[in-house]
The first five atom37 places (N, CA, C, CB, O) and aatype in JSON, in Angstrom:
{
  "aatype": [12, 16, 0, 8, 15, 19, 8, 9, 15, 19, 13, 14, 10, 7, 15, 15, 6, 14, 14, 1, 0, 10, 3, 0, 9, 1, 16, 0, 17, 10, 0, 14, 0, 17, 19, 15, 11, 1, 0, 9, 3, 7, 0, 17, 10, 10, 6, 9, 0, 12, 6, 0, 14, 10, 14, 7, 3, 6, 3, 0, 0, 0, 13, 16, 6, 1, 9, 15, 19, 0, 9, 17, 1, 1, 19, 7, 1, 18, 19, 11, 19, 19, 19, 3, 19, 0, 5, 3, 6, 15, 3, 16, 15, 8, 1, 1, 6, 13, 7, 1, 16, 3, 18, 10, 11, 10, 12, 1, 0, 16],
  "atom_mask": [
    [1, 1, 1, 1, 1],
    [1, 1, 1, 1, 1],
    [1, 1, 1, 1, 1],
    [1, 1, 1, 1, 1],
    [1, 1, 1, 1, 1],
    [1, 1, 1, 1, 1],
    [1, 1, 1, 1, 1],
    [1, 1, 1, 1, 1],
    [1, 1, 1, 1, 1],
    [1, 1, 1, 1, 1],
    [1, 1, 1, 1, 1],
    [1, 1, 1, 1, 1],
    [1, 1, 1, 1, 1],
    [1, 1, 1, 0, 1],
    [1, 1, 1, 1, 1],
    [1, 1, 1, 1, 1],
    [1, 1, 1, 1, 1],
    [1, 1, 1, 1, 1],
    [1, 1, 1, 1, 1],
    [1, 1, 1, 1, 1],
    [1, 1, 1, 1, 1],
    [1, 1, 1, 1, 1],
    [1, 1, 1, 1, 1],
    [1, 1, 1, 1, 1],
    [1, 1, 1, 1, 1],
    [1, 1, 1, 1, 1],
    [1, 1, 1, 1, 1],
    [1, 1, 1, 1, 1],
    [1, 1, 1, 1, 1],
    [1, 1, 1, 1, 1],
    [1, 1, 1, 1, 1],
    [1, 1, 1, 1, 1],
    [1, 1, 1, 1, 1],
    [1, 1, 1, 1, 1],
    [1, 1, 1, 1, 1],
    [1, 1, 1, 1, 1],
    [1, 1, 1, 1, 1],
    [1, 1, 1, 1, 1],
    [1, 1, 1, 1, 1],
    [1, 1, 1, 1, 1],
    [1, 1, 1, 1, 1],
    [1, 1, 1, 0, 1],
    [1, 1, 1, 1, 1],
    [1, 1, 1, 1, 1],
    [1, 1, 1, 1, 1],
    [1, 1, 1, 1, 1],
    [1, 1, 1, 1, 1],
    [1, 1, 1, 1, 1],
    [1, 1, 1, 1, 1],
    [1, 1, 1, 1, 1],
    [1, 1, 1, 1, 1],
    [1, 1, 1, 1, 1],
    [1, 1, 1, 1, 1],
    [1, 1, 1, 1, 1],
    [1, 1, 1, 1, 1],
    [1, 1, 1, 0, 1],
    [1, 1, 1, 1, 1],
    [1, 1, 1, 1, 1],
    [1, 1, 1, 1, 1],
    [1, 1, 1, 1, 1],
    [1, 1, 1, 1, 1],
    [1, 1, 1, 1, 1],
    [1, 1, 1, 1, 1],
    [1, 1, 1, 1, 1],
    [1, 1, 1, 1, 1],
    [1, 1, 1, 1, 1],
    [1, 1, 1, 1, 1],
    [1, 1, 1, 1, 1],
    [1, 1, 1, 1, 1],
    [1, 1, 1, 1, 1],
    [1, 1, 1, 1, 1],
    [1, 1, 1, 1, 1],
    [1, 1, 1, 1, 1],
    [1, 1, 1, 1, 1],
    [1, 1, 1, 1, 1],
    [1, 1, 1, 0, 1],
    [1, 1, 1, 1, 1],
    [1, 1, 1, 1, 1],
    [1, 1, 1, 1, 1],
    [1, 1, 1, 1, 1],
    [1, 1, 1, 1, 1],
    [1, 1, 1, 1, 1],
    [1, 1, 1, 1, 1],
    [1, 1, 1, 1, 1],
    [1, 1, 1, 1, 1],
    [1, 1, 1, 1, 1],
    [1, 1, 1, 1, 1],
    [1, 1, 1, 1, 1],
    [1, 1, 1, 1, 1],
    [1, 1, 1, 1, 1],
    [1, 1, 1, 1, 1],
    [1, 1, 1, 1, 1],
    [1, 1, 1, 1, 1],
    [1, 1, 1, 1, 1],
    [1, 1, 1, 1, 1],
    [1, 1, 1, 1, 1],
    [1, 1, 1, 1, 1],
    [1, 1, 1, 1, 1],
    [1, 1, 1, 0, 1],
    [1, 1, 1, 1, 1],
    [1, 1, 1, 1, 1],
    [1, 1, 1, 1, 1],
    [1, 1, 1, 1, 1],
    [1, 1, 1, 1, 1],
    [1, 1, 1, 1, 1],
    [1, 1, 1, 1, 1],
    [1, 1, 1, 1, 1],
    [1, 1, 1, 1, 1],
    [1, 1, 1, 1, 1],
    [1, 1, 1, 1, 1]
  ],
  "atom_positions": [
    [[1.42, -0.95, -0.17], [0.15, -0.17, -0.31], [0.61, 0.91, -0.12], [-0.98, -0.4, 0.52], [1.49, 0.9, 0.75]],
    [[0.32, 2.29, -0.75], [1.16, 3.72, -0.87], [0.65, 4.72, 0.41], [0.77, 4.58, -2.56], [-0.5, 4.94, 0.8]],
    [[2.12, 5.31, 0.97], [1.97, 6.01, 2.52], [1.37, 7.12, 1.59], [3.59, 6.43, 3.77], [1.51, 7.09, 0.36]],
    [[0.68, 8.14, 2.29], [0.2, 9.1, 1.76], [0.54, 10.49, 3.01], [-1.38, 8.65, 1.37], [0.46, 10.51, 4.24]],
    [[0.78, 11.14, 2.38], [0.71, 12.93, 3.28], [-0.25, 13.72, 3.67], [1.2, 14.01, 2.61], [-0.22, 14.89, 3.28]],
    [[-1.55, 13.17, 4.71], [-2.56, 13.76, 5.18], [-2.68, 14.75, 6.06], [-3.1, 13.08, 5.52], [-2.73, 14.36, 7.23]],
    [[-2.73, 15.85, 5.9], [-2.97, 17.44, 6.23], [-4.69, 17.29, 6.65], [-2.59, 18.7, 4.57], [-5.21, 16.87, 5.62]],
    [[-5.56, 17.43, 7.51], [-6.92, 18.31, 7.05], [-6.74, 19.32, 8.27], [-8.7, 17.34, 7.02], [-5.85, 19.07, 9.09]],
    [[-7.65, 20.58, 8.45], [-7.2, 21.33, 9.36], [-9.67, 21.46, 9.19], [-5.48, 22.96, 8.84], [-10.4, 20.97, 8.33]],
    [[-10.02, 22.25, 10.38], [-11.0, 21.9, 10.87], [-11.27, 23.52, 11.21], [-10.89, 20.71, 11.94], [-10.38, 24.31, 11.55]],
    [[-12.43, 23.78, 11.07], [-12.91, 25.46, 11.42], [-14.02, 25.96, 11.1], [-12.16, 26.46, 10.83], [-14.54, 25.52, 10.08]],
    [[-14.71, 27.0, 11.85], [-14.15, 27.33, 13.41], [-15.19, 26.14, 14.05], [-14.47, 29.3, 14.13], [-16.24, 25.68, 13.6]],
    [[-14.29, 25.79, 15.53], [-14.99, 24.55, 15.79], [-14.66, 26.05, 17.5], [-14.1, 22.3, 15.38], [-13.74, 26.83, 17.75]],
    [[-16.51, 25.57, 18.48], [-16.85, 25.3, 19.57], [-15.53, 25.01, 20.5], [0.0, 0.0, 0.0], [-14.79, 24.1, 20.13]],
    [[-15.26, 25.59, 21.46], [-14.13, 24.67, 22.5], [-14.12, 23.52, 23.24], [-13.79, 25.24, 23.44], [-13.04, 23.13, 23.68]],
    [[-15.48, 22.71, 23.52], [-15.48, 21.76, 23.33], [-16.08, 20.59, 22.04], [-15.73, 21.78, 24.24], [-16.77, 19.57, 22.14]],
    [[-15.39, 21.32, 20.76], [-15.31, 19.96, 19.73], [-14.45, 19.81, 19.71], [-15.65, 19.78, 18.47], [-14.09, 18.65, 19.91]],
    [[-13.16, 21.12, 19.4], [-12.1, 19.47, 18.86], [-12.37, 18.25, 19.32], [-10.53, 19.4, 19.31], [-13.06, 17.61, 18.54]],
    [[-11.98, 17.5, 20.62], [-11.94, 17.08, 20.64], [-12.62, 15.75, 19.9], [-11.74, 17.55, 21.25], [-12.23, 14.68, 19.42]],
    [[-14.41, 16.77, 20.17], [-15.24, 15.42, 18.56], [-14.39, 15.17, 17.49], [-16.78, 16.11, 17.42], [-13.68, 14.19, 17.28]],
    [[-14.63, 16.58, 16.59], [-13.76, 15.8, 15.24], [-12.4, 15.44, 15.15], [-13.74, 16.58, 14.07], [-11.67, 15.28, 14.18]],
    [[-12.21, 15.35, 16.28], [-10.69, 14.73, 16.72], [-10.94, 12.87, 16.36], [-10.29, 15.12, 18.91], [-10.31, 12.15, 15.59]],
    [[-11.88, 12.6, 17.09], [-12.69, 11.34, 17.73], [-13.18, 10.76, 16.12], [-14.27, 11.88, 19.04], [-13.08, 9.73, 15.46]],
    [[-13.56, 11.65, 16.04], [-14.29, 12.07, 13.66], [-13.17, 11.15, 13.39], [-13.97, 14.49, 12.34], [-12.74, 10.19, 14.03]],
    [[-12.82, 11.65, 12.35], [-11.24, 11.38, 12.5], [-10.34, 9.72, 12.41], [-10.98, 11.95, 14.02], [-9.79, 9.08, 11.51]],
    [[-10.68, 9.49, 14.3], [-9.97, 8.69, 14.2], [-10.41, 7.03, 14.1], [-9.28, 9.06, 15.07], [-9.76, 6.03, 13.8]],
    [[-11.83, 7.26, 14.51], [-13.09, 6.97, 13.76], [-12.53, 6.41, 12.09], [-14.15, 8.56, 13.74], [-11.99, 5.46, 11.53]],
    [[-13.01, 7.55, 11.87], [-12.76, 7.1, 9.84], [-11.86, 6.04, 9.88], [-11.84, 8.5, 8.59], [-12.0, 4.83, 9.71]],
    [[-10.59, 6.97, 10.2], [-9.33, 6.48, 9.34], [-8.56, 5.69, 10.63], [-8.27, 7.97, 8.51], [-8.32, 4.5, 10.79]],
    [[-8.34, 6.63, 11.31], [-6.4, 6.56, 12.21], [-6.0, 7.13, 13.32], [-5.19, 7.27, 11.46], [-6.79, 7.95, 13.79]],
    [[-5.24, 7.0, 13.76], [-4.98, 8.4, 15.0], [-3.44, 9.19, 14.53], [-4.7, 7.58, 17.08], [-2.25, 8.95, 14.3]],
    [[-4.08, 9.9, 14.56], [-2.87, 11.23, 14.25], [-1.96, 11.48, 14.18], [-2.67, 11.98, 14.64], [-1.84, 12.24, 15.14]],
    [[-0.43, 11.39, 13.4], [0.72, 11.47, 14.45], [0.82, 12.59, 14.78], [2.0, 11.07, 14.13], [1.61, 12.46, 15.71]],
    [[0.5, 14.24, 14.71], [0.57, 15.38, 14.8], [-0.96, 15.61, 14.45], [1.68, 15.98, 14.01], [-1.79, 15.51, 13.55]],
    [[-0.69, 16.14, 16.28], [-2.41, 17.77, 16.63], [-2.16, 18.77, 16.74], [-3.42, 18.0, 18.01], [-1.07, 18.98, 17.27]],
    [[-2.65, 19.49, 16.49], [-2.64, 20.74, 16.84], [-3.89, 22.01, 17.21], [-1.96, 21.01, 15.92], [-3.91, 22.86, 16.31]],
    [[-4.81, 22.25, 18.23], [-5.61, 22.63, 17.63], [-5.4, 23.85, 18.48], [-6.8, 21.85, 17.45], [-4.95, 23.58, 19.59]],
    [[-5.6, 25.07, 18.27], [-5.49, 26.95, 18.9], [-6.35, 27.92, 18.83], [-4.53, 27.8, 18.31], [-6.63, 28.39, 17.73]],
    [[-6.95, 28.42, 20.08], [-8.12, 29.74, 19.49], [-7.28, 30.71, 19.04], [-9.22, 30.55, 20.69], [-6.14, 31.04, 19.37]],
    [[-8.62, 31.38, 17.65], [-8.33, 32.06, 16.22], [-9.72, 32.39, 16.96], [-7.97, 31.24, 14.4], [-10.76, 31.76, 17.12]],
    [[-9.25, 33.74, 17.38], [-10.9, 34.88, 17.7], [-12.16, 34.26, 17.92], [-11.41, 35.88, 16.33], [-13.16, 34.56, 17.28]],
    [[-12.11, 33.08, 19.17], [-12.23, 33.32, 19.6], [-13.55, 31.62, 19.84], [0.0, 0.0, 0.0], [-14.48, 31.24, 20.55]],
    [[-12.53, 31.11, 18.44], [-13.22, 29.99, 17.73], [-12.25, 28.89, 17.27], [-13.98, 30.53, 16.51], [-11.75, 29.53, 16.35]],
    [[-11.64, 27.75, 17.23], [-10.64, 26.63, 17.39], [-10.41, 25.97, 16.4], [-10.91, 25.75, 18.26], [-11.14, 25.03, 16.1]],
    [[-9.7, 26.2, 15.93], [-8.6, 25.41, 14.76], [-7.87, 24.2, 14.99], [-7.44, 26.27, 14.42], [-6.69, 24.19, 15.34]],
    [[-8.36, 23.47, 14.85], [-7.78, 21.99, 14.7], [-7.16, 21.4, 13.12], [-9.11, 20.99, 15.13], [-7.58, 21.3, 11.96]],
    [[-5.89, 21.1, 13.9], [-5.1, 21.12, 12.54], [-4.49, 19.13, 12.49], [-3.4, 22.67, 12.72], [-3.76, 18.74, 13.4]],
    [[-4.74, 18.59, 11.85], [-3.68, 17.06, 12.48], [-3.31, 17.16, 11.14], [-4.42, 15.18, 13.18], [-3.68, 17.86, 10.2]],
    [[-2.55, 16.33, 11.29], [-1.28, 15.15, 10.1], [-0.68, 14.05, 10.66], [0.26, 15.9, 9.51], [-0.26, 13.68, 11.76]],
    [[-0.82, 13.47, 9.06], [-0.75, 12.0, 9.59], [-0.12, 11.3, 7.82], [-2.77, 11.28, 10.35], [-0.71, 11.51, 6.76]],
    [[0.94, 10.61, 7.95], [1.53, 9.61, 6.59], [1.17, 8.48, 6.8], [3.08, 9.43, 6.29], [1.58, 8.07, 7.89]],
    [[0.56, 7.75, 6.21], [-0.38, 6.62, 6.31], [-0.92, 6.25, 4.89], [-1.58, 7.0, 7.28], [-1.11, 7.11, 4.02]],
    [[-1.23, 4.36, 4.64], [-1.8, 4.54, 3.35], [-3.15, 4.9, 3.4], [-1.67, 3.42, 2.58], [-3.76, 4.92, 4.47]],
    [[-3.78, 5.26, 2.07], [-5.37, 5.87, 2.11], [-5.98, 4.06, 2.89], [-6.27, 6.49, -0.17], [-5.52, 2.92, 2.87]],
    [[-6.95, 4.57, 3.36], [-8.22, 2.8, 3.72], [-8.31, 2.33, 2.72], [-10.01, 2.81, 4.21], [-8.25, 3.16, 1.81]],
    [[-8.54, 0.59, 2.16], [-8.51, 0.0, 1.12], [-7.84, 0.3, 0.24], [0.0, 0.0, 0.0], [-6.65, 0.5, 0.01]],
    [[-9.91, 0.31, -0.82], [-9.39, 0.58, -2.25], [-9.09, 2.5, -2.72], [-10.77, -0.19, -3.34], [-8.59, 2.93, -3.76]],
    [[-9.77, 3.49, -1.23], [-10.36, 4.33, -1.75], [-9.28, 5.27, -2.3], [-11.3, 4.81, -0.89], [-8.2, 5.4, -1.71]],
    [[-9.69, 6.2, -3.86], [-8.71, 7.44, -3.47], [-8.81, 8.5, -2.77], [-8.36, 7.99, -4.3], [-9.32, 8.33, -1.66]],
    [[-8.38, 9.91, -3.14], [-8.0, 10.51, -2.28], [-8.94, 11.29, -2.35], [-6.87, 10.89, -2.25], [-9.0, 12.07, -1.41]],
    [[-10.54, 11.49, -3.91], [-11.47, 11.85, -3.84], [-12.22, 12.02, -2.95], [-11.78, 11.51, -4.35], [-12.65, 13.08, -2.48]],
    [[-12.55, 10.25, -2.49], [-13.44, 9.31, -1.87], [-13.49, 9.52, -0.68], [-13.18, 8.07, -2.01], [-14.48, 9.85, -0.03]],
    [[-11.49, 9.2, 0.01], [-11.22, 9.69, 1.1], [-11.61, 10.97, 1.87], [-10.27, 9.65, 1.01], [-12.09, 11.2, 2.97]],
    [[-11.27, 11.56, 1.02], [-11.59, 14.03, 1.63], [-13.49, 13.28, 1.93], [-11.43, 16.45, -1.07], [-14.0, 13.17, 3.04]],
    [[-13.86, 13.07, 1.21], [-15.44, 13.06, 1.44], [-15.41, 12.76, 2.39], [-16.39, 12.34, 0.77], [-15.37, 13.55, 3.33]],
    [[-15.42, 11.26, 2.5], [-15.94, 10.31, 3.47], [-15.33, 11.12, 5.17], [-15.16, 8.48, 3.0], [-16.09, 11.24, 6.13]],
    [[-14.02, 11.52, 5.19], [-13.72, 12.06, 6.52], [-14.23, 13.66, 6.8], [-12.11, 11.95, 6.68], [-14.01, 14.25, 7.86]],
    [[-14.77, 14.08, 5.93], [-15.1, 15.43, 6.69], [-17.32, 14.94, 6.18], [-13.9, 17.55, 5.56], [-18.39, 15.53, 6.3]],
    [[-17.07, 14.23, 5.89], [-19.13, 13.26, 7.12], [-19.32, 13.68, 7.73], [-19.56, 11.88, 8.11], [-20.08, 14.52, 8.22]],
    [[-17.71, 12.53, 7.97], [-17.32, 11.97, 9.46], [-17.59, 12.53, 10.66], [-16.08, 11.86, 9.61], [-18.17, 12.14, 11.67]],
    [[-16.8, 13.97, 10.21], [-16.54, 15.29, 11.25], [-17.53, 15.7, 11.56], [-15.85, 16.47, 10.84], [-17.81, 15.94, 12.74]],
    [[-18.39, 15.9, 10.44], [-20.04, 17.16, 10.61], [-20.73, 16.2, 11.31], [-21.22, 17.79, 8.89], [-20.97, 16.29, 12.51]],
    [[-21.03, 15.31, 10.63], [-21.29, 13.17, 11.18], [-21.04, 14.54, 13.01], [-18.84, 10.85, 10.4], [-21.54, 15.6, 13.4]],
    [[-20.09, 13.62, 13.47], [-19.26, 13.37, 15.04], [-19.58, 14.89, 15.6], [-17.16, 12.98, 14.94], [-20.19, 14.68, 16.65]],
    [[-19.48, 16.2, 15.43], [-19.75, 17.59, 15.99], [-21.07, 18.05, 15.35], [-18.52, 18.66, 15.66], [-21.03, 19.28, 15.3]],
    [[-22.15, 17.61, 14.87], [-22.89, 17.82, 14.69], [-23.58, 18.63, 13.96], [0.0, 0.0, 0.0], [-24.81, 18.53, 13.88]],
    [[-22.74, 19.76, 13.19], [-22.71, 21.23, 11.96], [-22.2, 21.28, 11.72], [-22.8, 22.39, 11.82], [-21.2, 20.75, 12.19]],
    [[-22.22, 22.44, 10.03], [-21.1, 22.15, 9.87], [-19.89, 23.17, 10.68], [-21.08, 22.08, 8.48], [-20.09, 23.9, 11.64]],
    [[-18.74, 22.96, 10.02], [-17.96, 23.09, 10.27], [-17.12, 23.08, 8.76], [-17.86, 22.37, 11.31], [-17.19, 22.06, 8.07]],
    [[-16.37, 24.19, 8.31], [-14.91, 24.04, 6.87], [-13.88, 23.37, 7.45], [-14.01, 25.69, 6.22], [-13.17, 23.46, 8.45]],
    [[-14.05, 22.48, 6.26], [-12.96, 21.25, 6.08], [-11.97, 21.36, 4.76], [-13.84, 19.77, 5.9], [-12.21, 21.59, 3.57]],
    [[-10.71, 21.09, 5.51], [-10.15, 21.18, 4.43], [-8.85, 20.15, 4.11], [-9.88, 22.51, 4.39], [-7.76, 20.61, 4.48]],
    [[-8.82, 18.9, 3.51], [-8.08, 17.85, 3.39], [-7.24, 17.64, 1.94], [-8.98, 16.8, 3.68], [-7.75, 17.39, 0.85]],
    [[-5.53, 17.83, 2.3], [-5.09, 17.92, 1.58], [-4.24, 16.52, 1.87], [-4.74, 19.16, 1.42], [-3.46, 16.36, 2.82]],
    [[-4.64, 15.26, 0.55], [-3.46, 14.22, 0.23], [-2.6, 14.42, -0.5], [-3.76, 13.17, -0.21], [-3.04, 14.85, -1.57]],
    [[-0.95, 14.27, -0.49], [-0.05, 14.13, -1.05], [0.12, 12.46, -1.48], [0.87, 14.78, -0.27], [-0.42, 11.79, -0.6]],
    [[0.64, 11.72, -2.42], [1.23, 10.94, -2.57], [2.56, 10.31, -2.11], [1.11, 11.11, -3.29], [2.81, 10.15, -3.3]],
    [[3.49, 9.87, -1.59], [4.51, 9.61, -0.95], [5.58, 10.47, -2.03], [4.66, 7.95, -0.67], [5.56, 10.31, -3.25]],
    [[6.49, 11.4, -1.31], [6.61, 12.12, -1.8], [7.02, 13.54, -3.19], [6.62, 11.78, -1.25], [7.91, 14.31, -3.53]],
    [[5.2, 12.97, -3.63], [4.84, 13.45, -4.97], [5.05, 14.4, -4.75], [3.71, 13.33, -5.59], [5.42, 14.8, -3.64]],
    [[4.79, 15.45, -6.33], [5.06, 17.11, -5.78], [2.7, 17.51, -6.42], [7.23, 18.49, -7.47], [2.02, 18.53, -6.54]],
    [[2.51, 16.42, -6.54], [1.38, 16.25, -6.97], [0.36, 16.24, -5.49], [1.43, 14.95, -7.91], [0.65, 15.47, -4.58]],
    [[-0.62, 17.01, -5.41], [-1.62, 16.93, -4.37], [-3.53, 16.8, -4.36], [-1.25, 18.11, -3.79], [-4.17, 17.54, -5.11]],
    [[-3.74, 16.5, -4.1], [-5.04, 16.13, -4.07], [-6.1, 17.26, -2.84], [-4.92, 14.39, -3.62], [-6.85, 16.69, -2.05]],
    [[-6.05, 18.53, -2.84], [-6.43, 19.28, -1.72], [-7.84, 19.61, -2.42], [-5.37, 20.6, -1.24], [-8.14, 19.66, -3.61]],
    [[-8.74, 19.87, -1.05], [-9.77, 20.25, -0.88], [-10.05, 20.67, 0.33], [-10.42, 19.55, -1.24], [-9.54, 20.47, 1.43]],
    [[-11.25, 21.49, -0.2], [-12.08, 22.79, 0.39], [-13.65, 22.74, 0.71], [-11.96, 23.93, -0.64], [-14.42, 23.3, -0.06]],
    [[-14.06, 22.14, 1.74], [-15.18, 22.01, 1.3], [-16.17, 23.07, 2.53], [-15.46, 20.31, 1.15], [-15.92, 23.21, 3.73]],
    [[-17.38, 23.73, 1.68], [-17.85, 24.74, 1.78], [-19.87, 24.53, 2.8], [0.0, 0.0, 0.0], [-19.92, 23.99, 3.91]],
    [[-20.68, 24.87, 2.37], [-20.97, 24.66, 3.76], [-21.87, 23.82, 2.36], [-21.49, 25.95, 5.26], [-22.52, 22.81, 2.63]],
    [[-21.82, 24.5, 0.46], [-22.84, 24.05, 0.19], [-22.3, 22.16, -0.36], [-23.55, 25.21, -0.93], [-22.95, 21.21, -0.79]],
    [[-21.32, 22.28, -0.14], [-20.29, 20.39, 0.11], [-21.69, 20.21, 0.9], [-18.1, 20.08, 1.46], [-22.8, 20.18, 0.38]],
    [[-21.38, 20.1, 2.33], [-21.74, 19.77, 3.57], [-23.14, 19.6, 3.11], [-21.41, 20.78, 4.75], [-23.53, 18.46, 3.34]],
    [[-24.35, 20.66, 2.31], [-25.19, 20.31, 2.16], [-26.23, 18.73, 1.22], [-25.17, 21.33, 2.03], [-27.33, 18.18, 1.29]],
    [[-24.39, 18.61, 0.09], [-25.02, 18.11, -0.94], [-24.29, 16.69, -0.46], [-24.77, 18.86, -2.53], [-24.83, 15.64, -0.81]],
    [[-22.84, 16.61, 0.49], [-22.7, 15.73, 1.0], [-24.0, 14.56, 2.55], [-21.47, 16.4, 1.22], [-23.97, 13.39, 2.96]],
    [[-24.57, 15.32, 2.74], [-25.06, 15.41, 3.61], [-26.68, 14.48, 3.88], [-24.94, 16.7, 3.61], [-27.26, 13.68, 4.61]],
    [[-26.8, 15.41, 2.57], [-27.77, 14.74, 1.24], [-27.88, 12.85, 1.1], [-26.86, 15.37, -0.47], [-28.63, 11.9, 1.35]],
    [[-26.94, 13.08, 0.71], [-26.77, 11.99, -0.41], [-26.01, 10.92, 0.78], [-25.64, 12.56, -2.08], [-25.08, 10.28, 0.28]],
    [[-26.19, 10.7, 1.95], [-25.4, 10.53, 2.74], [-26.43, 9.36, 3.85], [-24.83, 12.06, 3.23], [-25.94, 8.9, 4.88]]
  ]
}
């Protein structure tokens, strides 16, 4: 299996929501190697990074959508999710920023 470098950012979160978003990531994928949470103007930013294979036969697009839906379900509302997936030492990456329109579309579909 090919390793991927994955970076996920979730914002804005309330003070009690970073652990729930992190739990969603751990449940849907695995425990990240690096986790940062910090307050920015009264809201919380959660960032995670990990190098590992994507689950099963998922491609980057399917993985980013599945992780975002897992976060939204666990948090219980819309938050902006940005997922960047790069294949092992590759110059190319799959970066996806999920806005409110993506949230509505994906949550209806699942």
